[in-house]
C-alpha positions as CSV (number, residue, x, y, z in Angstrom):
1,M,0.0,0.0,0.0
2,I,1.1,3.6,-0.8
3,V,0.1,6.0,2.0
4,D,-0.1,9.8,1.4
5,A,0.9,11.4,4.6
6,H,-0.3,14.9,3.7
7,C,-3.6,15.8,2.1
8,H,-6.3,18.5,2.9
9,A,-10.0,18.0,2.8
10,G,-10.5,20.8,0.2
11,L,-9.1,24.1,-0.8
12,G,-10.5,26.1,2.1
13,D,-9.9,29.9,1.8
14,V,-6.4,29.4,0.4
15,M,-7.7,29.7,-3.1
16,P,-11.0,29.4,-5.1
17,D,-11.6,26.3,-7.1
18,P,-9.7,26.9,-10.4
19,L,-12.3,24.8,-12.2
20,G,-15.2,26.9,-10.8
21,D,-16.8,24.0,-9.0
22,A,-18.8,25.3,-6.1
23,R,-19.4,21.9,-4.4
24,P,-17.5,21.9,-1.1
25,D,-16.0,18.4,-1.7
26,A,-15.2,18.9,-5.4
27,A,-11.4,19.3,-5.0
28,L,-11.2,16.3,-2.6
29,H,-13.2,14.2,-5.0
30,R,-10.8,15.0,-7.8
31,Y,-7.9,14.2,-5.5
32,A,-9.4,10.8,-4.5
33,A,-9.9,9.8,-8.1
34,R,-6.4,10.9,-9.1
35,A,-4.9,9.1,-6.1
36,R,-6.8,5.9,-6.8
37,R,-5.5,5.9,-10.4
38,A,-1.9,6.5,-9.1
39,G,-2.1,3.6,-6.7
40,I,-2.4,5.5,-3.5
41,G,-4.5,3.4,-1.2
42,H,-4.7,5.4,2.0
43,T,-4.4,9.1,3.0
44,L,-3.8,11.1,6.1
45,L,-6.5,13.8,5.8
46,M,-6.5,17.2,7.5
47,A,-8.6,20.3,7.1
48,P,-7.4,23.1,4.8
49,P,-6.2,26.3,6.6
50,S,-9.2,27.7,8.3
51,D,-10.5,30.4,10.6
52,D,-12.6,27.9,12.5
53,Y,-10.7,24.7,13.1
54,P,-13.2,23.1,15.5
55,A,-15.8,23.1,12.6
56,A,-13.2,22.2,10.0
57,N,-12.0,19.2,12.1
58,R,-15.6,18.0,12.5
59,R,-16.0,18.0,8.7
60,V,-12.8,15.9,8.4
61,A,-14.2,13.5,11.0
62,R,-17.3,13.0,9.0
63,I,-15.3,12.2,5.9
64,V,-13.1,9.8,7.8
65,R,-16.0,8.1,9.4
66,S,-17.6,7.5,6.0
67,A,-14.6,5.6,4.7
68,P,-12.2,4.7,7.5
69,G,-10.3,2.3,5.3
70,R,-9.4,5.1,2.9
71,W,-8.7,8.0,5.3
72,T,-6.9,8.7,8.7
73,G,-7.7,12.0,10.3
74,V,-5.3,14.7,11.4
75,V,-6.5,17.4,13.8
76,F,-5.6,20.9,12.7
77,V,-5.1,23.5,15.4
78,G,-4.4,27.3,15.3
79,T,-1.9,28.2,18.0
80,R,-3.3,31.7,18.4
81,A,-7.1,31.3,17.8
82,D,-7.3,27.9,19.7
83,A,-4.9,28.7,22.6
84,G,-6.2,27.3,25.8
85,R,-8.4,24.7,24.2
86,I,-5.8,22.7,22.1
87,G,-5.6,19.9,24.5
88,A,-9.4,19.4,24.5
89,M,-9.5,19.6,20.7
90,V,-6.8,17.0,20.4
91,A,-8.4,14.7,23.0
92,T,-11.8,14.8,21.1
93,A,-10.2,14.2,17.8
94,V,-8.0,11.3,18.9
95,D,-10.2,9.6,21.5
96,A,-13.6,10.1,19.9
97,W,-12.8,10.2,16.2
98,G,-9.6,8.2,16.0
99,F,-7.3,10.9,14.5
100,R,-3.6,10.1,14.5
101,A,-1.6,13.3,14.2
102,I,-1.7,17.1,14.8
103,K,-1.2,19.7,12.2
104,V,0.1,23.3,12.8
105,H,0.7,25.9,10.0
106,W,2.8,29.0,10.3
107,R,0.0,31.3,9.2
108,D,-2.0,30.4,12.3
109,G,0.9,31.3,14.7
110,P,4.2,29.8,15.8
111,M,4.5,26.4,17.5
112,T,3.7,26.4,21.2
113,D,4.3,24.2,24.3
114,E,0.5,23.7,24.5
115,V,0.6,21.8,21.2
116,A,3.8,19.9,22.1
117,R,2.3,18.7,25.4
118,A,-0.9,17.5,23.7
119,A,1.2,15.5,21.3
120,Q,3.4,14.2,24.0
121,A,0.4,13.0,26.1
122,R,-0.8,10.7,23.3
123,A,2.4,10.0,21.3
124,L,1.1,11.9,18.4
125,P,3.3,13.1,15.5
126,V,3.1,16.8,14.8
127,V,3.0,17.9,11.2
128,H,4.5,21.4,11.5
129,D,4.8,23.7,8.6
130,P,7.1,26.5,9.9
131,G,7.3,28.6,6.8
132,G,11.0,28.1,6.6
133,D,11.7,28.9,10.2
134,V,14.2,26.1,10.9
135,D,15.3,27.5,14.2
136,Q,11.7,27.1,15.6
137,V,11.7,23.5,14.6
138,A,15.1,22.9,16.2
139,H,14.0,24.6,19.4
140,F,10.9,22.4,19.9
141,A,12.6,19.2,18.7
142,A,15.2,19.6,21.4
143,R,12.7,20.7,24.0
144,Y,10.4,17.7,23.3
145,P,12.7,14.9,22.2
146,D,10.0,12.2,22.5
147,V,7.6,14.0,20.1
148,A,8.0,13.1,16.4
149,W,8.1,16.4,14.4
150,V,7.2,15.9,10.7
151,V,8.1,19.1,8.8
152,P,6.5,19.2,5.3
153,H,8.2,20.5,2.1
154,L,11.7,20.3,3.7
155,S,10.4,23.3,5.8
156,S,9.5,25.6,2.9
157,F,6.7,25.4,0.3
158,A,8.0,28.7,-1.1
159,D,11.0,26.9,-2.7
160,D,13.5,28.6,-0.3
161,W,16.4,26.2,-1.0
162,R,18.5,27.9,1.7
163,A,15.9,27.1,4.3
164,Q,15.5,23.6,2.9
165,T,19.3,22.9,3.1
166,R,19.5,24.3,6.6
167,F,16.6,22.1,7.5
168,T,18.4,19.1,6.0
169,D,21.2,19.7,8.4
170,L,18.7,19.5,11.3
171,L,17.0,16.4,9.8
172,V,20.4,14.7,9.8
173,R,21.2,15.5,13.4
174,A,17.8,15.4,15.2
175,P,16.5,11.9,15.7
176,N,12.9,13.0,16.3
177,V,12.7,15.2,13.1
178,R,11.2,14.0,9.9
179,T,10.0,15.5,6.6
180,D,7.6,14.8,3.8
181,T,8.1,15.1,0.1
182,S,5.1,17.3,-0.8
183,G,5.8,20.3,-2.8
184,V,9.5,20.0,-3.0
185,R,10.4,21.2,-6.4
186,Y,14.2,21.1,-6.2
187,V,14.6,17.4,-6.6
188,D,18.3,17.3,-5.9
189,V,17.7,19.0,-2.6
190,L,15.2,16.3,-1.8
191,L,17.6,13.6,-2.9
192,D,20.4,15.1,-0.8
193,A,18.0,15.0,2.3
194,V,17.1,11.3,1.7
195,R,20.8,10.3,1.2
196,R,22.2,12.2,4.2
197,A,19.4,11.7,6.7
198,G,18.2,8.3,5.6
199,A,15.0,7.1,4.0
200,H,13.6,6.3,7.5
201,K,13.3,10.1,8.0
202,V,11.2,10.8,4.9
203,L,7.5,10.4,4.3
204,F,5.7,10.5,1.0
205,G,3.1,13.3,0.9
206,T,1.2,15.2,-1.9
207,D,-0.3,18.3,-0.3
208,G,-3.4,17.4,-2.2
209,P,-5.8,18.6,-3.5
210,Y,-3.6,21.6,-4.2
211,L,-1.0,19.4,-6.0
212,H,-1.6,16.4,-8.2
213,P,-0.9,13.1,-6.3
214,A,0.4,11.3,-9.4
215,A,2.9,14.0,-10.1
216,E,4.1,14.0,-6.5
217,L,4.4,10.2,-6.5
218,A,6.3,10.2,-9.8
219,K,8.8,12.6,-8.3
220,V,9.5,10.2,-5.4
221,T,9.6,7.0,-7.5
222,A,12.1,8.6,-9.8
223,L,14.6,9.0,-7.0
224,P,17.4,6.4,-7.1
225,L,16.3,4.6,-3.9
226,A,16.8,1.0,-3.0
227,R,13.5,-1.0,-3.0
228,E,13.4,-1.3,0.8
229,D,14.1,2.5,1.2
230,L,11.3,3.4,-1.3
231,A,8.9,1.1,0.7
232,L,9.8,3.1,3.9
233,V,9.1,6.4,2.2
234,L,5.9,5.4,0.5
235,A,4.3,3.7,3.5
236,G,6.4,2.2,6.2
237,N,7.5,5.4,8.0
238,V,4.1,7.0,8.4
239,R,2.5,3.7,9.3
240,R,5.0,3.2,12.1
241,L,4.4,6.8,13.4
242,V,0.6,6.6,13.6
243,A,0.6,3.0,15.0
244,R,2.2,4.2,18.3
245,V,-0.6,6.8,19.1
246,R,-2.2,6.3,22.5
247,R,-5.9,6.6,22.4
248,A,-8.0,6.8,25.5
249,A,-11.6,5.5,25.5
250,P,-14.0,8.5,25.5
251,T,-16.4,8.6,28.5
252,T,-19.3,10.0,26.4
253,P,-20.0,9.9,22.7
254,V,-18.9,13.1,20.8
255,P,-20.9,13.8,17.7
256,V,-19.5,15.1,14.5
């Protein structure tokens, strides 16, 4: 099985649908069809960036509940807007809905101890897009060494190769830091990261539905990786991360 470790449940307010389709799930339906044709069998699904993550996470929970064999949920939190309730949001998402990771994006505020403690409590990986701020990642990786930090795009979706190469240095030396392949356009920078840090540090991701899953997969399969290393990148690494999550039984049902 190929597992996509990074996909959003729509375009959100990041951009209008380029095809003019007003249906709320249109972009996700296109992603699902493209992923199926590419051979991607399972996807970690998170909300798109939002001004209301509690509502956005509930929508993701409904999608996951409709096809649990196809999707695994990731709880998205805003470190500013959701401050003071992040622990409760994570508890609901993990314990009641079965989510398996936390997502934080730079546009919603910097990483915080509140997020890290919530991840630590349930052995959750944190998917943290720092917008190229490698020092922030290094700080929290050192402060919380038992939390797995998954940093998409080699830290920069904006093609900042200087940030990406600085992040690769961190990826090599920090045992609890990982990356995903989504949106990395400089293929030799990605190849350098895999070779220096090891395939066990790299997860396949697409950043769908913004990017085409088949194109993102082709980029990874074109890398000169040993068969066993490619298997780690395409599924083994993310499956191992989400398998260790500690889920407490909810005391009362939580509707979505």
